[in-house]
Structures are given as C-alpha cells and as structure tokens.
C-alpha positions as CSV (number, residue, x, y, z in Angstrom):
1,X,21.8,-12.3,29.0
2,X,24.8,-11.3,26.8
3,X,23.8,-9.2,23.9
4,X,24.3,-10.4,20.3
5,X,26.5,-7.7,18.8
6,X,26.3,-4.4,20.6
7,X,27.0,-1.5,18.2
8,X,26.9,2.2,18.5
9,X,24.9,4.3,16.0
10,X,28.2,5.5,14.4
11,X,29.3,1.9,13.9
12,X,26.0,1.0,12.3
13,X,26.3,4.0,9.9
14,X,29.7,2.8,9.0
15,X,28.5,-0.8,8.3
16,X,25.8,0.6,6.0
17,X,28.1,3.3,4.5
18,X,25.5,6.0,5.0
19,X,25.0,9.1,7.2
20,X,21.8,9.6,9.2
21,X,20.2,13.0,9.5
22,X,20.6,14.7,12.9
23,X,16.9,14.4,13.6
24,X,17.0,10.7,12.8
25,X,19.9,10.2,15.3
26,X,17.9,12.1,18.0
27,X,14.8,10.0,17.4
28,X,16.7,6.7,17.4
29,X,18.3,7.4,20.8
30,X,15.1,8.8,22.3
31,X,13.9,6.9,25.5
32,X,10.6,8.7,26.2
33,X,7.6,6.3,26.4
34,X,5.6,8.0,23.6
35,X,7.2,9.2,20.3
36,X,5.5,10.5,17.2
37,X,6.8,11.4,13.7
38,X,4.7,13.7,11.4
39,X,6.5,13.6,8.1
40,X,6.3,14.8,4.6
41,X,6.9,12.2,1.9
42,X,10.5,11.0,1.3
43,X,11.9,12.6,4.5
44,X,13.5,9.4,5.8
45,X,10.8,8.3,8.1
46,X,11.0,4.6,7.2
47,X,14.8,4.6,7.5
48,X,14.6,6.2,11.0
49,X,12.1,3.6,12.2
50,X,14.1,0.7,10.7
51,X,17.4,2.0,12.3
52,X,15.7,2.5,15.7
53,X,14.4,-1.1,15.7
54,X,17.7,-2.5,14.6
55,X,19.6,-0.4,17.2
56,X,17.3,-1.8,19.9
57,X,17.8,-5.3,18.8
58,X,21.6,-5.0,19.0
59,X,21.8,-2.9,22.2
60,X,18.8,-3.7,24.4
61,X,17.5,-6.8,26.1
62,X,13.8,-7.3,25.7
63,X,13.9,-11.1,25.5
64,X,11.4,-11.5,28.3
65,X,8.6,-10.0,26.3
66,X,7.1,-10.7,22.9
67,X,9.5,-8.1,21.5
68,X,9.0,-5.3,19.1
69,X,5.9,-5.3,16.9
70,X,5.7,-3.4,13.6
71,X,2.0,-2.9,12.8
72,X,0.3,-1.2,9.8
73,X,-3.0,-1.3,8.1
74,X,-2.0,-4.2,5.8
75,X,0.7,-6.8,5.8
76,X,2.5,-5.4,2.8
77,X,3.6,-2.2,4.5
78,X,4.5,-3.9,7.8
79,X,6.6,-6.4,5.9
80,X,8.5,-3.7,4.0
81,X,9.7,-2.1,7.2
82,X,10.4,-5.5,8.7
83,X,12.6,-6.4,5.7
84,X,14.4,-3.0,6.1
85,X,15.2,-3.9,9.7
86,X,16.5,-7.3,8.7
87,X,18.7,-5.7,6.0
88,X,20.3,-3.4,8.5
89,X,21.0,-6.2,10.9
90,X,22.5,-8.3,8.1
91,X,24.7,-5.4,7.1
92,X,25.8,-5.2,10.8
93,X,26.9,-8.9,10.7
94,X,23.8,-10.8,11.8
95,X,23.3,-13.9,9.6
96,X,19.8,-15.3,9.6
97,X,18.6,-18.8,8.9
98,X,15.1,-19.8,7.7
99,X,15.1,-23.2,9.6
100,X,14.9,-24.0,13.4
101,X,17.9,-22.1,14.8
102,X,20.7,-23.5,16.9
103,X,21.6,-21.7,20.1
104,X,24.0,-19.1,18.5
105,X,22.0,-18.5,15.3
106,X,19.5,-15.8,14.3
107,X,16.2,-16.9,12.7
108,X,13.9,-15.0,10.3
109,X,10.7,-15.7,8.4
110,X,8.9,-13.0,6.4
111,X,7.1,-11.7,9.5
112,X,9.2,-12.8,12.5
113,X,12.8,-12.6,13.5
114,X,14.6,-14.0,16.6
115,X,18.1,-13.0,17.5
116,X,20.5,-15.2,19.5
117,X,20.0,-13.0,22.6
118,X,16.2,-13.9,22.5
119,X,15.1,-10.5,21.1
120,X,12.2,-10.7,18.8
121,X,10.6,-8.6,16.0
122,X,7.2,-9.1,14.4
123,X,5.5,-7.6,11.4
124,X,1.7,-7.9,11.8
125,X,-1.2,-6.3,9.9
126,X,-3.8,-4.8,12.3
127,X,-6.6,-4.8,9.7
128,X,-9.7,-2.9,10.8
129,X,-10.0,-4.0,14.4
130,X,-6.6,-5.2,15.6
131,X,-8.1,-8.5,16.9
132,X,-5.2,-10.6,15.6
133,X,-2.7,-8.6,17.7
134,X,-4.5,-8.2,21.1
135,X,-3.1,-11.5,22.6
136,X,0.6,-10.3,22.6
137,X,2.6,-8.6,25.2
138,X,5.2,-6.4,23.5
139,X,8.2,-4.3,24.6
140,X,7.7,-1.7,21.9
141,X,5.0,-1.1,19.3
142,X,5.8,0.8,16.0
143,X,2.8,2.0,14.1
144,X,3.8,2.8,10.5
145,X,1.5,5.0,8.4
146,X,-0.5,5.4,11.6
147,X,-2.9,7.9,10.0
148,X,-4.4,5.0,8.0
149,X,-4.9,2.7,11.0
150,X,-8.5,2.7,12.1
151,X,-9.4,4.0,15.5
152,X,-10.9,0.7,16.5
153,X,-7.4,-0.8,16.6
154,X,-6.4,1.4,19.6
155,X,-8.8,-0.4,21.9
156,X,-7.6,-3.8,20.8
157,X,-3.8,-3.2,21.0
158,X,-3.3,-0.6,23.8
159,X,-3.1,-3.4,26.4
160,X,-0.3,-5.1,24.5
161,X,2.1,-2.7,26.2
162,X,0.6,-2.9,29.7
163,X,3.2,-5.3,31.2
164,X,6.5,-4.9,29.3
165,X,5.8,-1.7,27.4
166,X,8.8,0.6,27.0
167,X,7.6,2.7,24.1
168,X,4.8,3.4,21.7
169,X,6.0,4.9,18.4
170,X,3.6,6.4,15.8
171,X,4.8,7.6,12.4
172,X,2.9,8.8,9.4
173,X,2.2,11.4,6.7
174,X,-0.9,13.2,7.8
175,X,-4.3,12.2,6.5
176,X,-7.1,14.6,7.4
177,X,-8.0,16.3,10.7
178,X,-9.4,13.3,12.4
179,X,-8.4,9.9,13.8
180,X,-6.0,8.6,16.5
181,X,-2.8,9.8,14.8
182,X,-4.2,13.4,14.6
183,X,-5.2,13.2,18.3
184,X,-1.8,11.7,19.3
185,X,0.0,14.5,17.6
186,X,-1.8,17.0,19.9
187,X,-1.3,14.9,23.0
188,X,1.4,16.4,25.2
189,X,2.5,13.0,26.4
190,X,4.2,12.4,23.0
191,X,7.6,13.7,22.1
192,X,7.2,15.0,18.6
193,X,9.3,15.3,15.4
194,X,8.0,17.2,12.3
195,X,9.7,17.3,9.0
196,X,8.7,18.9,5.7
197,X,9.9,17.4,2.4
198,X,11.7,20.6,1.4
199,X,13.9,20.2,4.4
200,X,15.3,16.9,3.0
201,X,18.4,17.4,0.9
202,X,17.7,14.2,-1.0
203,X,14.7,15.7,-2.8
204,X,15.3,18.2,-5.5
205,X,13.6,21.6,-5.7
206,X,12.6,20.8,-9.3
207,X,10.8,17.6,-8.4
208,X,9.0,19.3,-5.5
209,X,8.0,22.3,-7.7
210,X,6.4,19.9,-10.2
211,X,4.4,18.2,-7.4
212,X,3.2,21.6,-6.2
213,X,2.1,22.5,-9.7
214,X,0.0,19.4,-10.3
215,X,-1.5,18.9,-6.8
216,X,-4.2,21.0,-5.1
217,X,-3.0,23.3,-2.3
218,X,-4.5,21.1,0.4
219,X,-3.0,17.9,-1.1
220,X,0.5,19.5,-1.4
221,X,0.3,20.7,2.2
222,X,-0.7,17.3,3.5
223,X,1.8,15.2,1.5
224,X,4.9,17.4,1.4
225,X,4.4,20.1,4.1
226,X,3.2,17.5,6.7
227,X,0.1,19.5,7.6
228,X,-3.3,18.3,8.8
229,X,-5.7,19.6,6.1
230,X,-9.2,19.1,5.1
231,X,-9.4,17.8,1.5
232,X,-12.3,17.6,-0.9
233,X,-15.0,15.0,-0.4
234,X,-13.9,11.4,-1.1
235,X,-15.9,9.2,-3.3
236,X,-15.1,5.9,-1.5
237,X,-16.2,5.6,2.1
238,X,-13.9,3.8,4.5
239,X,-16.7,1.6,5.8
240,X,-17.5,0.1,2.4
241,X,-13.7,-0.4,1.7
242,X,-13.5,-2.2,5.1
243,X,-16.5,-4.4,4.1
244,X,-14.8,-5.4,0.8
245,X,-11.3,-6.0,2.3
246,X,-10.1,-9.5,3.4
247,X,-6.8,-10.8,4.7
248,X,-7.7,-14.5,4.5
249,X,-8.2,-14.9,0.7
250,X,-7.1,-18.3,-0.5
251,X,-5.5,-17.2,-3.7
252,X,-4.7,-20.8,-4.8
253,X,-8.5,-21.7,-4.7
254,X,-9.4,-18.3,-6.3
255,X,-7.1,-18.8,-9.3
256,X,-8.4,-22.3,-9.9
257,X,-12.0,-21.3,-10.4
258,X,-11.7,-17.8,-11.8
259,X,-10.7,-16.0,-15.0
260,X,-8.3,-13.2,-15.1
261,X,-8.8,-9.6,-16.2
262,X,-6.0,-7.0,-15.9
263,X,-6.2,-3.3,-15.4
264,X,-3.2,-1.1,-16.0
265,X,-2.3,2.5,-15.0
266,X,0.8,3.8,-16.7
267,X,2.8,6.4,-14.7
268,X,2.8,9.9,-16.3
269,X,6.1,11.7,-16.8
270,X,7.6,12.7,-13.4
271,X,5.5,10.2,-11.4
272,X,7.0,7.2,-9.7
273,X,4.6,4.3,-10.0
274,X,2.9,2.2,-12.6
275,X,0.2,-0.2,-11.4
276,X,-1.2,-3.5,-12.6
277,X,-4.5,-4.7,-11.0
278,X,-5.4,-8.4,-11.1
279,X,-9.1,-9.1,-11.2
280,X,-9.7,-12.8,-10.6
281,X,-13.3,-13.0,-11.6
282,X,-15.7,-15.7,-10.7
283,X,-18.3,-15.6,-13.6
284,X,-20.9,-17.8,-11.8
285,X,-20.9,-15.9,-8.5
286,X,-20.1,-12.5,-10.2
287,X,-17.4,-11.7,-7.7
288,X,-14.1,-10.0,-8.5
289,X,-11.1,-10.8,-6.3
290,X,-8.6,-7.9,-6.5
291,X,-4.9,-7.6,-5.9
292,X,-2.3,-5.1,-7.2
293,X,1.3,-5.0,-8.3
294,X,3.2,-1.6,-8.4
295,X,6.2,-1.1,-10.7
296,X,8.5,2.0,-10.4
297,X,8.5,4.3,-13.4
298,X,12.3,4.0,-13.9
299,X,11.1,1.3,-16.3
300,X,9.9,2.4,-19.7
301,X,6.3,2.1,-20.6
302,X,7.4,-0.5,-23.2
303,X,8.8,-2.6,-20.3
304,X,5.5,-2.3,-18.4
305,X,3.7,-3.5,-21.6
306,X,6.2,-6.3,-21.7
307,X,5.3,-7.3,-18.1
308,X,1.6,-7.4,-19.0
309,X,2.3,-9.4,-22.1
310,X,4.3,-11.9,-20.1
311,X,1.4,-12.4,-17.6
312,X,-1.1,-12.7,-20.5
313,X,0.9,-15.3,-22.3
314,X,1.8,-17.4,-19.3
315,X,-1.5,-17.3,-17.4
316,X,-4.0,-19.7,-19.0
317,X,-6.9,-18.1,-17.3
318,X,-6.1,-14.6,-18.7
319,X,-8.9,-13.2,-20.8
320,X,-8.5,-9.4,-21.2
321,X,-6.4,-6.3,-20.3
322,X,-7.9,-2.8,-20.0
323,X,-5.6,0.3,-20.3
324,X,-5.9,4.0,-20.7
325,X,-5.2,4.5,-24.4
326,X,-4.8,8.3,-24.2
327,X,-1.6,10.2,-23.6
328,X,1.2,8.2,-22.2
329,X,-0.8,5.0,-22.4
330,X,-1.3,5.2,-26.2
331,X,2.0,3.7,-27.1
332,X,2.0,0.7,-24.8
333,X,-1.7,0.0,-25.6
334,X,-0.7,-0.3,-29.3
335,X,2.1,-2.6,-28.4
336,X,-0.3,-4.9,-26.4
337,X,-2.9,-4.9,-29.3
338,X,-0.1,-6.0,-31.7
339,X,1.1,-8.7,-29.4
340,X,-2.2,-10.0,-27.9
341,X,-4.8,-9.0,-30.5
342,X,-7.7,-6.6,-30.4
343,X,-10.1,-9.0,-28.7
344,X,-7.8,-9.2,-25.6
345,X,-7.0,-5.5,-25.2
346,X,-9.4,-2.6,-24.5
347,X,-8.2,1.0,-24.5
348,X,-10.5,3.2,-22.3
349,X,-9.8,6.9,-22.3
350,X,-10.5,8.7,-19.0
351,X,-11.4,11.9,-20.9
352,X,-13.8,10.4,-23.4
353,X,-17.4,11.7,-23.0
354,X,-20.2,9.2,-22.8
355,X,-23.5,10.2,-24.5
356,X,-26.5,9.8,-22.3
357,X,-30.2,9.8,-23.0
358,X,-31.7,13.0,-24.4
359,X,-32.1,15.8,-21.9
360,X,-29.3,14.6,-19.6
361,X,-25.7,15.8,-19.6
362,X,-22.9,13.6,-21.0
363,X,-20.3,12.3,-18.5
364,X,-16.6,11.4,-18.7
365,X,-15.7,7.8,-19.0
366,X,-13.5,8.1,-15.8
367,X,-16.7,9.0,-13.8
368,X,-18.5,6.0,-15.2
369,X,-15.6,3.6,-14.4
370,X,-15.5,4.7,-10.7
371,X,-19.3,4.6,-10.5
372,X,-19.2,1.0,-11.7
373,X,-16.7,0.0,-9.0
374,X,-18.7,1.7,-6.3
375,X,-21.8,-0.2,-7.4
376,X,-20.0,-3.5,-7.3
377,X,-18.6,-2.8,-3.9
378,X,-22.1,-1.8,-2.5
379,X,-23.5,-5.1,-3.9
380,X,-20.8,-7.2,-2.3
381,X,-19.3,-8.2,-5.7
382,X,-15.7,-7.1,-5.0
383,X,-13.2,-8.5,-2.6
384,X,-9.9,-6.6,-2.1
385,X,-6.7,-8.1,-0.8
386,X,-6.1,-6.3,2.5
387,X,-3.4,-4.0,1.2
388,X,-2.8,-0.5,2.6
389,X,-1.9,0.8,-0.9
390,X,-5.4,-0.2,-2.2
391,X,-7.0,1.4,0.8
392,X,-4.9,4.6,0.6
393,X,-5.5,5.0,-3.2
394,X,-9.3,4.5,-2.9
395,X,-9.6,6.9,0.1
396,X,-7.7,9.6,-1.7
397,X,-10.0,9.7,-4.7
398,X,-11.9,13.0,-4.6
399,X,-14.7,14.6,-6.6
400,X,-15.7,18.1,-7.5
401,X,-17.9,19.9,-10.0
402,X,-16.4,22.3,-12.5
403,X,-17.9,25.7,-13.4
404,X,-19.6,24.0,-16.3
405,X,-21.3,21.6,-14.0
406,X,-19.2,18.5,-15.0
407,X,-18.3,16.0,-12.3
408,X,-14.6,15.4,-12.2
409,X,-12.7,12.7,-10.2
410,X,-9.1,13.1,-9.2
411,X,-6.6,11.9,-6.6
412,X,-2.9,12.3,-5.8
413,X,-2.2,8.6,-5.2
414,X,-4.5,7.3,-7.8
415,X,-2.4,4.6,-9.5
416,X,-4.0,1.6,-7.7
417,X,-7.6,3.0,-8.0
418,X,-7.2,3.7,-11.7
419,X,-5.9,0.3,-12.4
420,X,-8.6,-1.4,-10.3
421,X,-11.5,0.4,-12.1
422,X,-10.1,-0.8,-15.4
423,X,-9.6,-4.3,-14.2
424,X,-13.4,-4.6,-13.3
425,X,-14.5,-2.8,-16.5
426,X,-15.1,-6.1,-18.4
427,X,-17.7,-7.1,-15.8
428,X,-20.0,-4.4,-17.2
429,X,-20.6,-6.7,-20.2
430,X,-24.0,-8.5,-20.2
431,X,-24.1,-12.0,-18.8
432,X,-24.5,-13.6,-22.3
433,X,-21.3,-11.9,-23.3
434,X,-19.6,-13.8,-20.4
435,X,-20.9,-17.2,-21.5
436,X,-17.9,-18.1,-23.7
437,X,-15.6,-17.4,-20.7
438,X,-17.7,-19.4,-18.4
439,X,-17.6,-22.4,-20.8
440,X,-13.8,-22.0,-21.1
441,X,-13.3,-21.9,-17.4
442,X,-15.4,-25.1,-17.0
443,X,-13.3,-26.8,-19.7
444,X,-10.1,-25.7,-17.9
445,X,-11.3,-27.2,-14.6
446,X,-12.3,-30.4,-16.3
447,X,-8.8,-30.7,-17.8
448,X,-7.2,-30.2,-14.3
449,X,-9.5,-32.6,-12.4
C-alpha cells in the first residue's frame, strides 16, 4: 500500500520549525522491540514520543493491525499525547476530517485517527486493570507515565502485541523503587535512554536551583535527576484511590441532581499550576463527585479568581468556594468575597492551628483537611474522575513528624490534592446545615421537570 506522505526526520523538523535533541532523533529512529525512557521533568519526553508515533504513521505500513496505541493511567494524559501527534501530522500536511472519511482523507476523533494509508493511532486509558484494552492487536504500544500504570495492566495488555507487535515503548519520570516500570528499566531486553533535567538546555539553572531548594533531596532526585528513590510514607494508599476512581461517571446526570462546591489552590511564586476542584455533591446520598481543572500560573491570581467568579455566577447549582486565605491566596480570596459575598467564600489557612480537647495536642488545619478526605474515601463517599493528575497528586502527598512532635503533610505535586481537600471541606457541616441546600436543589429539579 502506498504511504500517505513519506517524510524524513529532517523534513518533519523543517515543517515544525524546530530542532530535535540528538537523543530524541536516536530514539525516534530506533527499531529494537523494547525501548524505555527514564526522564527528569521537562526533558522532552512527550515531544520525542509524539514525533516517533508521527514518523511511523508517515513512513511505515502497519495497516493490517490495530495500529499504535497510546496508553496511560487516565484518558486525559493519553489524549494529550494523542493530540500532540495529530498536531505534528497536521503541520506535515495531513488534513483530518471529523466525519466518515473518503478514500483519500484522514479521519480523527479525540481518541482515534486513521490515515489514508490505513494506519491507525488510538489513545486509551488503561485504568487499574487494562480490561478495556485487552481485545486489540496492536503494532506498537506506547506507555506514557508508565511508573503510574498499575502492575495488573501488564497481564491484560501484554498479549495485544503477540501477533503484529513490533515495539513496546515505556516512558516515565520514576516513581519509587517498585512496579513494572522499575523492573523494565533493569531488564536487559530494553534499550534505555536516561536524561536529567539539568541536561536540557531549555530549563534554566535558576529555575532548577529553586526547585532543589524547596523539595526534599529524594523528591528532587526523583523528579529532576530521574533516579529511583524511596520517599517518605504516603498518606493516600493506591488501593483506596483505585476504589474511589471511576471512568464511567455520567456527568450530565450528576450535575442535574447535585450541588457544586469549588476548592481552589493558587500557585505559589515560581510554580506552574493553579488548580480548581469541582465537588458535585449529592446531599441526600452524601457522595462527592470530584473532577479538576488545572490552569498555568502565567495567569495572575486575579485572573484565576475571575475564572472562579465566572463559574459561580453562571452555574446555578454553585453554593460555595473554599480557598487558602494565607500568603498568595489572601488577595484573590478577598476579591472573591467582594464579588460573591462572605456566605459563599470560605478562606481556610493550611497553617492555622485547631484547638483540641484538653490534654491533646493541637493540629494544623491542613492535617484536618486531609484526614477528612481520607475518612470520606474510606466510607465510599467520594468518587474521583479517573484522571492521572488526581492519582499522581494524591499518591505524592507525604507525612512526617517534626522535632516538636507535630504531624506535617507535604507533597511536590500537591495542587490537585490541596484543591480537592478544600472542595470537600463543606461536607464537614452537620446535616441540618445542609438542609437549605437540599431544599434548593429539590426546587431546581422541580423547575427543570
């Protein structure tokens, strides 16, 4: 079968007006059956994966198989890499249509693309067991952020490469000294690439020095030195996160019967993400349905406050937003109080001490917030959208005791976790405090039906 638009790597670089790193070129052209990338953050891992998939689409014929599959823990991450591949192909002259294609057209949805030569690319979440993927027969499988993919997925998807399999590609920043990614890195069958963040010329020394100052030694080694390290004990167990995560949430039904609480984590100076957590709360069942939205910190905190204000004023089921009113969050919290009123905005300081009964030590509000979320999860009162960013953030929350005996909670990638614990904070109120919201939601439903 004649290929769509064969292009060399140099021609692809010219189309995108960019220059690949030498290690990226070597990886893209590699033909060995097992490849693995162990990368520090911001080293160009995702770009290398996207270029390799796009290069194969333009220069190889794998039309007799189910094509190339991009898998990750959740759909969101798989889709991001999928869209990067599509953008590269578009820059190289491929024009996609969203309807049933003619013979000489390329088709793409948000999770599948088919080129005129019959080559296919899929983006699929593997979840916790990979059961939704096991029926395919792929030519290549690309496992993005592989350190976060559960071991149980291996048994389900390994046979997907049995017939047509040309290559298995694993790529990730390390996450602990366990799991299938850790074992694959030490497997001699894999051709390996390792890259530290300081080796990437696109990251400044000043930015990296700031990260080294604010992280623990083990966290910095893991995230930016690409080392397998043991990190302090996590407070959220993967098993309970798995129990609370679902990929089949019908958000249309949820938003009809639930009220909305928001939790916001504002990025501190030098960090790259703000996060808004949506808690669609069913007052009668007492269940919180959680999803998140991340916003890059190139936007001012006043703009993030504006985004929250917009949601609050345009979502009739909105009831309350909870923020951190200390430090960087003080200004936007004041703005939200001014725009929405004191009854709809709660500022909760992570560093505020909560007085306990006589004879017991006081504790920080942050500890109490996370303890409340854990209690809800253990009692089956929280349902998370199956999002790798939620999983990553919760798994990376750690605890330790100070010399004074205080319990402290911390985490490098804490934006989603901090926003979520604030979003579920209103559910701590006693049930009779919820009654006005219950009556309001019943009235809203009566108006709709």
